[in-house]
PDB file of N, CA, C and O in Angstrom:
ATOM      1  N   MET A   1       0.817  -1.191   0.000  1.00  0.00           N
ATOM      2  CA  MET A   1       0.000   0.000   0.000  1.00  0.00           C
ATOM      3  C   MET A   1       0.864   1.260   0.000  1.00  0.00           C
ATOM      4  O   MET A   1       0.566   2.236  -0.687  1.00  0.00           O
ATOM      5  N   ASN A   2       1.925   1.217   0.773  1.00  0.00           N
ATOM      6  CA  ASN A   2       2.823   2.356   0.858  1.00  0.00           C
ATOM      7  C   ASN A   2       3.489   2.630  -0.493  1.00  0.00           C
ATOM      8  O   ASN A   2       3.711   3.790  -0.839  1.00  0.00           O
ATOM      9  N   ALA A   3       3.809   1.595  -1.253  1.00  0.00           N
ATOM     10  CA  ALA A   3       4.425   1.746  -2.573  1.00  0.00           C
ATOM     11  C   ALA A   3       3.448   2.405  -3.537  1.00  0.00           C
ATOM     12  O   ALA A   3       3.839   3.229  -4.364  1.00  0.00           O
ATOM     13  N   LYS A   4       2.166   2.034  -3.423  1.00  0.00           N
ATOM     14  CA  LYS A   4       1.158   2.645  -4.288  1.00  0.00           C
ATOM     15  C   LYS A   4       1.014   4.131  -3.986  1.00  0.00           C
ATOM     16  O   LYS A   4       0.868   4.941  -4.901  1.00  0.00           O
ATOM     17  N   VAL A   5       1.053   4.486  -2.729  1.00  0.00           N
ATOM     18  CA  VAL A   5       0.951   5.889  -2.315  1.00  0.00           C
ATOM     19  C   VAL A   5       2.157   6.660  -2.831  1.00  0.00           C
ATOM     20  O   VAL A   5       2.023   7.776  -3.334  1.00  0.00           O
ATOM     21  N   ASP A   6       3.344   6.053  -2.701  1.00  0.00           N
ATOM     22  CA  ASP A   6       4.557   6.710  -3.199  1.00  0.00           C
ATOM     23  C   ASP A   6       4.482   6.902  -4.715  1.00  0.00           C
ATOM     24  O   ASP A   6       4.841   7.961  -5.230  1.00  0.00           O
ATOM     25  N   SER A   7       4.024   5.890  -5.412  1.00  0.00           N
ATOM     26  CA  SER A   7       3.908   5.957  -6.864  1.00  0.00           C
ATOM     27  C   SER A   7       2.894   7.025  -7.272  1.00  0.00           C
ATOM     28  O   SER A   7       3.137   7.802  -8.195  1.00  0.00           O
ATOM     29  N   LEU A   8       1.777   7.057  -6.589  1.00  0.00           N
ATOM     30  CA  LEU A   8       0.756   8.054  -6.870  1.00  0.00           C
ATOM     31  C   LEU A   8       1.277   9.460  -6.572  1.00  0.00           C
ATOM     32  O   LEU A   8       1.022  10.400  -7.325  1.00  0.00           O
ATOM     33  N   SER A   9       1.994   9.588  -5.488  1.00  0.00           N
ATOM     34  CA  SER A   9       2.565  10.876  -5.103  1.00  0.00           C
ATOM     35  C   SER A   9       3.552  11.370  -6.167  1.00  0.00           C
ATOM     36  O   SER A   9       3.566  12.550  -6.518  1.00  0.00           O
ATOM     37  N   LYS A  10       4.373  10.448  -6.671  1.00  0.00           N
ATOM     38  CA  LYS A  10       5.336  10.816  -7.720  1.00  0.00           C
ATOM     39  C   LYS A  10       4.605  11.204  -9.007  1.00  0.00           C
ATOM     40  O   LYS A  10       5.011  12.143  -9.692  1.00  0.00           O
ATOM     41  N   THR A  11       3.544  10.495  -9.330  1.00  0.00           N
ATOM     42  CA  THR A  11       2.768  10.806 -10.528  1.00  0.00           C
ATOM     43  C   THR A  11       2.138  12.186 -10.410  1.00  0.00           C
ATOM     44  O   THR A  11       2.164  12.970 -11.358  1.00  0.00           O
ATOM     45  N   VAL A  12       1.573  12.477  -9.249  1.00  0.00           N
ATOM     46  CA  VAL A  12       0.959  13.793  -9.019  1.00  0.00           C
ATOM     47  C   VAL A  12       2.022  14.885  -9.080  1.00  0.00           C
ATOM     48  O   VAL A  12       1.804  15.924  -9.703  1.00  0.00           O
ATOM     49  N   SER A  13       3.157  14.665  -8.449  1.00  0.00           N
ATOM     50  CA  SER A  13       4.236  15.657  -8.471  1.00  0.00           C
ATOM     51  C   SER A  13       4.734  15.895  -9.889  1.00  0.00           C
ATOM     52  O   SER A  13       4.997  17.029 -10.290  1.00  0.00           O
ATOM     53  N   SER A  14       4.859  14.810 -10.637  1.00  0.00           N
ATOM     54  CA  SER A  14       5.297  14.922 -12.027  1.00  0.00           C
ATOM     55  C   SER A  14       4.272  15.703 -12.848  1.00  0.00           C
ATOM     56  O   SER A  14       4.638  16.543 -13.671  1.00  0.00           O
ATOM     57  N   GLY A  15       2.990  15.423 -12.622  1.00  0.00           N
ATOM     58  CA  GLY A  15       1.924  16.143 -13.330  1.00  0.00           C
ATOM     59  C   GLY A  15       1.923  17.617 -12.995  1.00  0.00           C
ATOM     60  O   GLY A  15       1.721  18.460 -13.870  1.00  0.00           O
ATOM     61  N   ILE A  16       2.146  17.931 -11.734  1.00  0.00           N
ATOM     62  CA  ILE A  16       2.188  19.340 -11.308  1.00  0.00           C
ATOM     63  C   ILE A  16       3.376  20.040 -11.957  1.00  0.00           C
ATOM     64  O   ILE A  16       3.250  21.159 -12.454  1.00  0.00           O
ATOM     65  N   ALA A  17       4.536  19.373 -11.952  1.00  0.00           N
ATOM     66  CA  ALA A  17       5.731  19.962 -12.560  1.00  0.00           C
ATOM     67  C   ALA A  17       5.514  20.190 -14.056  1.00  0.00           C
ATOM     68  O   ALA A  17       5.933  21.212 -14.600  1.00  0.00           O
ATOM     69  N   GLN A  18       4.863  19.240 -14.712  1.00  0.00           N
ATOM     70  CA  GLN A  18       4.597  19.370 -16.145  1.00  0.00           C
ATOM     71  C   GLN A  18       3.625  20.526 -16.406  1.00  0.00           C
ATOM     72  O   GLN A  18       3.807  21.298 -17.347  1.00  0.00           O
ATOM     73  N   ALA A  19       2.607  20.635 -15.576  1.00  0.00           N
ATOM     74  CA  ALA A  19       1.641  21.730 -15.722  1.00  0.00           C
ATOM     75  C   ALA A  19       2.331  23.077 -15.511  1.00  0.00           C
ATOM     76  O   ALA A  19       2.051  24.034 -16.232  1.00  0.00           O
ATOM     77  N   GLN A  20       3.222  23.156 -14.536  1.00  0.00           N
ATOM     78  CA  GLN A  20       3.950  24.407 -14.291  1.00  0.00           C
ATOM     79  C   GLN A  20       4.851  24.748 -15.480  1.00  0.00           C
ATOM     80  O   GLN A  20       4.965  25.909 -15.875  1.00  0.00           O
ATOM     81  N   ALA A  21       5.487  23.722 -16.039  1.00  0.00           N
ATOM     82  CA  ALA A  21       6.351  23.944 -17.201  1.00  0.00           C
ATOM     83  C   ALA A  21       5.524  24.436 -18.387  1.00  0.00           C
ATOM     84  O   ALA A  21       5.949  25.330 -19.118  1.00  0.00           O
ATOM     85  N   GLN A  22       4.347  23.853 -18.572  1.00  0.00           N
ATOM     86  CA  GLN A  22       3.472  24.297 -19.665  1.00  0.00           C
ATOM     87  C   GLN A  22       3.003  25.727 -19.440  1.00  0.00           C
ATOM     88  O   GLN A  22       2.948  26.520 -20.380  1.00  0.00           O
ATOM     89  N   ASP A  23       2.666  26.058 -18.198  1.00  0.00           N
ATOM     90  CA  ASP A  23       2.254  27.431 -17.888  1.00  0.00           C
ATOM     91  C   ASP A  23       3.372  28.413 -18.199  1.00  0.00           C
ATOM     92  O   ASP A  23       3.141  29.473 -18.779  1.00  0.00           O
ATOM     93  N   LYS A  24       4.593  28.045 -17.806  1.00  0.00           N
ATOM     94  CA  LYS A  24       5.739  28.924 -18.060  1.00  0.00           C
ATOM     95  C   LYS A  24       5.970  29.058 -19.564  1.00  0.00           C
ATOM     96  O   LYS A  24       6.241  30.157 -20.048  1.00  0.00           O
ATOM     97  N   ALA A  25       5.868  27.968 -20.301  1.00  0.00           N
ATOM     98  CA  ALA A  25       6.035  28.019 -21.757  1.00  0.00           C
ATOM     99  C   ALA A  25       4.962  28.892 -22.390  1.00  0.00           C
ATOM    100  O   ALA A  25       5.258  29.678 -23.290  1.00  0.00           O
ATOM    101  N   ASN A  26       3.734  28.768 -21.937  1.00  0.00           N
ATOM    102  CA  ASN A  26       2.640  29.602 -22.454  1.00  0.00           C
ATOM    103  C   ASN A  26       2.889  31.077 -22.158  1.00  0.00           C
ATOM    104  O   ASN A  26       2.685  31.937 -23.014  1.00  0.00           O
ATOM    105  N   ASP A  27       3.335  31.358 -20.931  1.00  0.00           N
ATOM    106  CA  ASP A  27       3.648  32.741 -20.568  1.00  0.00           C
ATOM    107  C   ASP A  27       4.752  33.299 -21.463  1.00  0.00           C
ATOM    108  O   ASP A  27       4.693  34.452 -21.890  1.00  0.00           O
ATOM    109  N   THR A  28       5.754  32.475 -21.741  1.00  0.00           N
ATOM    110  CA  THR A  28       6.856  32.897 -22.600  1.00  0.00           C
ATOM    111  C   THR A  28       6.353  33.187 -24.013  1.00  0.00           C
ATOM    112  O   THR A  28       6.752  34.178 -24.625  1.00  0.00           O
ATOM    113  N   LEU A  29       5.483  32.329 -24.527  1.00  0.00           N
ATOM    114  CA  LEU A  29       4.923  32.551 -25.859  1.00  0.00           C
ATOM    115  C   LEU A  29       4.079  33.820 -25.919  1.00  0.00           C
ATOM    116  O   LEU A  29       4.167  34.585 -26.879  1.00  0.00           O
ATOM    117  N   VAL A  30       3.272  34.036 -24.902  1.00  0.00           N
ATOM    118  CA  VAL A  30       2.443  35.245 -24.851  1.00  0.00           C
ATOM    119  C   VAL A  30       3.330  36.486 -24.809  1.00  0.00           C
ATOM    120  O   VAL A  30       3.063  37.477 -25.489  1.00  0.00           O
ATOM    121  N   SER A  31       4.380  36.418 -24.009  1.00  0.00           N
ATOM    122  CA  SER A  31       5.308  37.541 -23.908  1.00  0.00           C
ATOM    123  C   SER A  31       6.021  37.780 -25.241  1.00  0.00           C
ATOM    124  O   SER A  31       6.182  38.926 -25.660  1.00  0.00           O
ATOM    125  N   ALA A  32       6.443  36.712 -25.901  1.00  0.00           N
ATOM    126  CA  ALA A  32       7.116  36.845 -27.193  1.00  0.00           C
ATOM    127  C   ALA A  32       6.169  37.435 -28.230  1.00  0.00           C
ATOM    128  O   ALA A  32       6.576  38.275 -29.033  1.00  0.00           O
ATOM    129  N   LYS A  33       4.918  37.007 -28.219  1.00  0.00           N
ATOM    130  CA  LYS A  33       3.930  37.556 -29.157  1.00  0.00           C
ATOM    131  C   LYS A  33       3.711  39.037 -28.894  1.00  0.00           C
ATOM    132  O   LYS A  33       3.634  39.834 -29.829  1.00  0.00           O
ATOM    133  N   ARG A  34       3.612  39.402 -27.634  1.00  0.00           N
ATOM    134  CA  ARG A  34       3.419  40.809 -27.273  1.00  0.00           C
ATOM    135  C   ARG A  34       4.608  41.641 -27.765  1.00  0.00           C
ATOM    136  O   ARG A  34       4.430  42.726 -28.319  1.00  0.00           O
ATOM    137  N   THR A  35       5.812  41.124 -27.557  1.00  0.00           N
ATOM    138  CA  THR A  35       7.015  41.826 -27.999  1.00  0.00           C
ATOM    139  C   THR A  35       7.023  41.984 -29.517  1.00  0.00           C
ATOM    140  O   THR A  35       7.340  43.057 -30.029  1.00  0.00           O
ATOM    141  N   MET A  36       6.678  40.929 -30.229  1.00  0.00           N
ATOM    142  CA  MET A  36       6.645  40.993 -31.692  1.00  0.00           C
ATOM    143  C   MET A  36       5.575  41.981 -32.157  1.00  0.00           C
ATOM    144  O   MET A  36       5.815  42.754 -33.084  1.00  0.00           O
ATOM    145  N   ASP A  37       4.419  41.967 -31.539  1.00  0.00           N
ATOM    146  CA  ASP A  37       3.354  42.913 -31.900  1.00  0.00           C
ATOM    147  C   ASP A  37       3.819  44.351 -31.694  1.00  0.00           C
ATOM    148  O   ASP A  37       3.556  45.221 -32.524  1.00  0.00           O
ATOM    149  N   GLN A  38       4.516  44.594 -30.578  1.00  0.00           N
ATOM    150  CA  GLN A  38       5.022  45.937 -30.298  1.00  0.00           C
ATOM    151  C   GLN A  38       6.056  46.351 -31.340  1.00  0.00           C
ATOM    152  O   GLN A  38       6.065  47.496 -31.793  1.00  0.00           O
ATOM    153  N   ARG A  39       6.924  45.418 -31.719  1.00  0.00           N
ATOM    154  CA  ARG A  39       7.958  45.745 -32.710  1.00  0.00           C
ATOM    155  C   ARG A  39       7.338  45.984 -34.086  1.00  0.00           C
ATOM    156  O   ARG A  39       7.776  46.867 -34.823  1.00  0.00           O
ATOM    157  N   ILE A  40       6.335  45.207 -34.423  1.00  0.00           N
ATOM    158  CA  ILE A  40       5.646  45.411 -35.703  1.00  0.00           C
ATOM    159  C   ILE A  40       4.959  46.777 -35.702  1.00  0.00           C
ATOM    160  O   ILE A  40       5.047  47.519 -36.680  1.00  0.00           O
ATOM    161  N   ASP A  41       4.279  47.106 -34.605  1.00  0.00           N
ATOM    162  CA  ASP A  41       3.620  48.413 -34.513  1.00  0.00           C
ATOM    163  C   ASP A  41       4.637  49.547 -34.623  1.00  0.00           C
ATOM    164  O   ASP A  41       4.389  50.545 -35.299  1.00  0.00           O
ATOM    165  N   ARG A  42       5.777  49.390 -33.960  1.00  0.00           N
ATOM    166  CA  ARG A  42       6.829  50.416 -34.005  1.00  0.00           C
ATOM    167  C   ARG A  42       7.384  50.533 -35.427  1.00  0.00           C
ATOM    168  O   ARG A  42       7.662  51.633 -35.905  1.00  0.00           O
ATOM    169  N   GLY A  43       7.541  49.399 -36.090  1.00  0.00           N
ATOM    170  CA  GLY A  43       8.012  49.414 -37.473  1.00  0.00           C
ATOM    171  C   GLY A  43       7.044  50.143 -38.381  1.00  0.00           C
ATOM    172  O   GLY A  43       7.455  50.896 -39.264  1.00  0.00           O
ATOM    173  N   LYS A  44       5.762  49.920 -38.163  1.00  0.00           N
ATOM    174  CA  LYS A  44       4.745  50.620 -38.952  1.00  0.00           C
ATOM    175  C   LYS A  44       4.810  52.126 -38.698  1.00  0.00           C
ATOM    176  O   LYS A  44       4.693  52.922 -39.629  1.00  0.00           O
ATOM    177  N   GLU A  45       4.995  52.511 -37.438  1.00  0.00           N
ATOM    178  CA  GLU A  45       5.105  53.933 -37.099  1.00  0.00           C
ATOM    179  C   GLU A  45       6.311  54.554 -37.787  1.00  0.00           C
ATOM    180  O   GLU A  45       6.224  55.646 -38.348  1.00  0.00           O
ATOM    181  N   LEU A  46       7.445  53.845 -37.738  1.00  0.00           N
ATOM    182  CA  LEU A  46       8.662  54.366 -38.364  1.00  0.00           C
ATOM    183  C   LEU A  46       8.498  54.482 -39.876  1.00  0.00           C
ATOM    184  O   LEU A  46       8.945  55.458 -40.479  1.00  0.00           O
ATOM    185  N   ALA A  47       7.856  53.485 -40.489  1.00  0.00           N
ATOM    186  CA  ALA A  47       7.622  53.527 -41.932  1.00  0.00           C
ATOM    187  C   ALA A  47       6.714  54.696 -42.298  1.00  0.00           C
ATOM    188  O   ALA A  47       6.938  55.380 -43.296  1.00  0.00           O
ATOM    189  N   SER A  48       5.692  54.914 -41.486  1.00  0.00           N
ATOM    190  CA  SER A  48       4.784  56.029 -41.727  1.00  0.00           C
ATOM    191  C   SER A  48       5.515  57.364 -41.592  1.00  0.00           C
ATOM    192  O   SER A  48       5.332  58.265 -42.410  1.00  0.00           O
ATOM    193  N   ASP A  49       6.339  57.483 -40.560  1.00  0.00           N
ATOM    194  CA  ASP A  49       7.119  58.707 -40.365  1.00  0.00           C
ATOM    195  C   ASP A  49       8.072  58.939 -41.531  1.00  0.00           C
ATOM    196  O   ASP A  49       8.233  60.070 -41.990  1.00  0.00           O
ATOM    197  N   ALA A  50       8.703  57.868 -42.008  1.00  0.00           N
ATOM    198  CA  ALA A  50       9.637  57.993 -43.124  1.00  0.00           C
ATOM    199  C   ALA A  50       8.906  58.420 -44.396  1.00  0.00           C
ATOM    200  O   ALA A  50       9.409  59.248 -45.156  1.00  0.00           O
ATOM    201  N   ALA A  51       7.731  57.860 -44.623  1.00  0.00           N
ATOM    202  CA  ALA A  51       6.947  58.239 -45.798  1.00  0.00           C
ATOM    203  C   ALA A  51       6.523  59.701 -45.716  1.00  0.00           C
ATOM    204  O   ALA A  51       6.561  60.423 -46.712  1.00  0.00           O
ATOM    205  N   SER A  52       6.125  60.123 -44.541  1.00  0.00           N
ATOM    206  CA  SER A  52       5.720  61.511 -44.349  1.00  0.00           C
ATOM    207  C   SER A  52       6.895  62.459 -44.593  1.00  0.00           C
ATOM    208  O   SER A  52       6.746  63.500 -45.233  1.00  0.00           O
ATOM    209  N   THR A  53       8.049  62.088 -44.080  1.00  0.00           N
ATOM    210  CA  THR A  53       9.248  62.903 -44.268  1.00  0.00           C
ATOM    211  C   THR A  53       9.629  62.961 -45.741  1.00  0.00           C
ATOM    212  O   THR A  53      10.016  64.017 -46.242  1.00  0.00           O
ATOM    213  N   ALA A  54       9.524  61.840 -46.432  1.00  0.00           N
ATOM    214  CA  ALA A  54       9.833  61.806 -47.860  1.00  0.00           C
ATOM    215  C   ALA A  54       8.861  62.689 -48.638  1.00  0.00           C
ATOM    216  O   ALA A  54       9.269  63.407 -49.551  1.00  0.00           O
ATOM    217  N   ASN A  55       7.582  62.637 -48.280  1.00  0.00           N
ATOM    218  CA  ASN A  55       6.589  63.503 -48.949  1.00  0.00           C
ATOM    219  C   ASN A  55       6.890  64.979 -48.697  1.00  0.00           C
ATOM    220  O   ASN A  55       6.786  65.805 -49.604  1.00  0.00           O
ATOM    221  N   ASP A  56       7.261  65.299 -47.462  1.00  0.00           N
ATOM    222  CA  ASP A  56       7.616  66.686 -47.146  1.00  0.00           C
ATOM    223  C   ASP A  56       8.832  67.138 -47.963  1.00  0.00           C
ATOM    224  O   ASP A  56       8.865  68.258 -48.473  1.00  0.00           O
ATOM    225  N   ALA A  57       9.816  66.266 -48.080  1.00  0.00           N
ATOM    226  CA  ALA A  57      11.018  66.603 -48.850  1.00  0.00           C
ATOM    227  C   ALA A  57      10.680  66.786 -50.321  1.00  0.00           C
ATOM    228  O   ALA A  57      11.215  67.683 -50.973  1.00  0.00           O
ATOM    229  N   LEU A  58       9.802  65.950 -50.847  1.00  0.00           N
ATOM    230  CA  LEU A  58       9.392  66.063 -52.245  1.00  0.00           C
ATOM    231  C   LEU A  58       8.657  67.381 -52.482  1.00  0.00           C
ATOM    232  O   LEU A  58       8.914  68.071 -53.468  1.00  0.00           O
ATOM    233  N   ARG A  59       7.741  67.728 -51.577  1.00  0.00           N
ATOM    234  CA  ARG A  59       7.021  69.004 -51.693  1.00  0.00           C
ATOM    235  C   ARG A  59       7.989  70.179 -51.664  1.00  0.00           C
ATOM    236  O   ARG A  59       7.866  71.130 -52.436  1.00  0.00           O
ATOM    237  N   SER A  60       8.955  70.088 -50.752  1.00  0.00           N
ATOM    238  CA  SER A  60       9.940  71.159 -50.628  1.00  0.00           C
ATOM    239  C   SER A  60      10.793  71.266 -51.889  1.00  0.00           C
ATOM    240  O   SER A  60      11.091  72.369 -52.348  1.00  0.00           O
ATOM    241  N   ALA A  61      11.180  70.133 -52.444  1.00  0.00           N
ATOM    242  CA  ALA A  61      11.985  70.147 -53.670  1.00  0.00           C
ATOM    243  C   ALA A  61      11.176  70.715 -54.837  1.00  0.00           C
ATOM    244  O   ALA A  61      11.709  71.473 -55.648  1.00  0.00           O
ATOM    245  N   ARG A  62       9.905  70.357 -54.926  1.00  0.00           N
ATOM    246  CA  ARG A  62       9.059  70.901 -55.993  1.00  0.00           C
ATOM    247  C   ARG A  62       8.910  72.415 -55.858  1.00  0.00           C
ATOM    248  O   ARG A  62       8.961  73.158 -56.839  1.00  0.00           O
ATOM    249  N   HIS A  63       8.726  72.843 -54.615  1.00  0.00           N
ATOM    250  CA  HIS A  63       8.588  74.279 -54.364  1.00  0.00           C
ATOM    251  C   HIS A  63       9.881  75.009 -54.750  1.00  0.00           C
ATOM    252  O   HIS A  63       9.849  76.063 -55.385  1.00  0.00           O
ATOM    253  N   ALA A  64      10.996  74.437 -54.361  1.00  0.00           N
ATOM    254  CA  ALA A  64      12.283  75.059 -54.675  1.00  0.00           C
ATOM    255  C   ALA A  64      12.506  75.099 -56.189  1.00  0.00           C
ATOM    256  O   ALA A  64      13.014  76.091 -56.712  1.00  0.00           O
ATOM    257  N   SER A  65      12.133  74.035 -56.891  1.00  0.00           N
ATOM    258  CA  SER A  65      12.324  74.028 -58.349  1.00  0.00           C
ATOM    259  C   SER A  65      11.403  75.044 -59.018  1.00  0.00           C
ATOM    260  O   SER A  65      11.782  75.667 -60.009  1.00  0.00           O
ATOM    261  N   SER A  66      10.210  75.212 -58.486  1.00  0.00           N
ATOM    262  CA  SER A  66       9.297  76.235 -59.025  1.00  0.00           C
ATOM    263  C   SER A  66       9.880  77.623 -58.845  1.00  0.00           C
ATOM    264  O   SER A  66       9.823  78.452 -59.753  1.00  0.00           O
ATOM    265  N   GLU A  67      10.438  77.874 -57.676  1.00  0.00           N
ATOM    266  CA  GLU A  67      11.051  79.172 -57.409  1.00  0.00           C
ATOM    267  C   GLU A  67      12.249  79.415 -58.337  1.00  0.00           C
ATOM    268  O   GLU A  67      12.448  80.523 -58.835  1.00  0.00           O
ATOM    269  N   LEU A  68      13.036  78.366 -58.557  1.00  0.00           N
ATOM    270  CA  LEU A  68      14.166  78.497 -59.461  1.00  0.00           C
ATOM    271  C   LEU A  68      13.707  78.780 -60.873  1.00  0.00           C
ATOM    272  O   LEU A  68      14.301  79.601 -61.573  1.00  0.00           O
ATOM    273  N   ALA A  69      12.632  78.092 -61.304  1.00  0.00           N
ATOM    274  CA  ALA A  69      12.102  78.317 -62.648  1.00  0.00           C
ATOM    275  C   ALA A  69      11.602  79.741 -62.786  1.00  0.00           C
ATOM    276  O   ALA A  69      11.817  80.380 -63.815  1.00  0.00           O
ATOM    277  N   GLU A  70      10.932  80.246 -61.750  1.00  0.00           N
ATOM    278  CA  GLU A  70      10.448  81.639 -61.790  1.00  0.00           C
ATOM    279  C   GLU A  70      11.616  82.620 -61.848  1.00  0.00           C
ATOM    280  O   GLU A  70      11.575  83.603 -62.588  1.00  0.00           O
ATOM    281  N   SER A  71      12.644  82.350 -61.073  1.00  0.00           N
ATOM    282  CA  SER A  71      13.818  83.216 -61.070  1.00  0.00           C
ATOM    283  C   SER A  71      14.501  83.185 -62.427  1.00  0.00           C
ATOM    284  O   SER A  71      14.923  84.217 -62.948  1.00  0.00           O
ATOM    285  N   ALA A  72      14.603  81.989 -62.992  1.00  0.00           N
ATOM    286  CA  ALA A  72      15.263  81.854 -64.288  1.00  0.00           C
ATOM    287  C   ALA A  72      14.458  82.576 -65.372  1.00  0.00           C
ATOM    288  O   ALA A  72      15.037  83.228 -66.241  1.00  0.00           O
ATOM    289  N   SER A  73      13.146  82.465 -65.327  1.00  0.00           N
ATOM    290  CA  SER A  73      12.334  83.152 -66.350  1.00  0.00           C
ATOM    291  C   SER A  73      12.418  84.659 -66.164  1.00  0.00           C
ATOM    292  O   SER A  73      12.332  85.412 -67.134  1.00  0.00           O
ATOM    293  N   GLY A  74      12.583  85.097 -64.934  1.00  0.00           N
ATOM    294  CA  GLY A  74      12.742  86.534 -64.675  1.00  0.00           C
ATOM    295  C   GLY A  74      14.052  87.045 -65.222  1.00  0.00           C
ATOM    296  O   GLY A  74      14.130  88.185 -65.681  1.00  0.00           O
ATOM    297  N   LEU A  75      15.087  86.216 -65.182  1.00  0.00           N
ATOM    298  CA  LEU A  75      16.387  86.628 -65.721  1.00  0.00           C
ATOM    299  C   LEU A  75      16.374  86.667 -67.236  1.00  0.00           C
ATOM    300  O   LEU A  75      17.045  87.499 -67.847  1.00  0.00           O
ATOM    301  N   VAL A  76      15.618  85.776 -67.840  1.00  0.00           N
ATOM    302  CA  VAL A  76      15.544  85.708 -69.294  1.00  0.00           C
ATOM    303  C   VAL A  76      14.762  86.885 -69.839  1.00  0.00           C
ATOM    304  O   VAL A  76      15.048  87.376 -70.931  1.00  0.00           O
ATOM    305  N   SER A  77      13.778  87.335 -69.083  1.00  0.00           N
ATOM    306  CA  SER A  77      12.911  88.433 -69.563  1.00  0.00           C
ATOM    307  C   SER A  77      13.628  89.717 -69.655  1.00  0.00           C
ATOM    308  O   SER A  77      13.039  90.727 -70.040  1.00  0.00           O
TER     309      SER A  77
END
């Protein structure tokens, strides 16, 4: 009877340890997913900022070229 109790106790302890390991693995996966989601969101923000900056630079270059064209036509006149 004592051997059965010991065996059952070991089985329960093993099951508890396995459940704890699974919980820790799940927590790690959830944390990794959260980190990846944050990095993806940050990447999207950076891409959006870069696109906005590029558009601003393009507008500025167009404006500058227009001013140069006006100046050049004024010199020709």
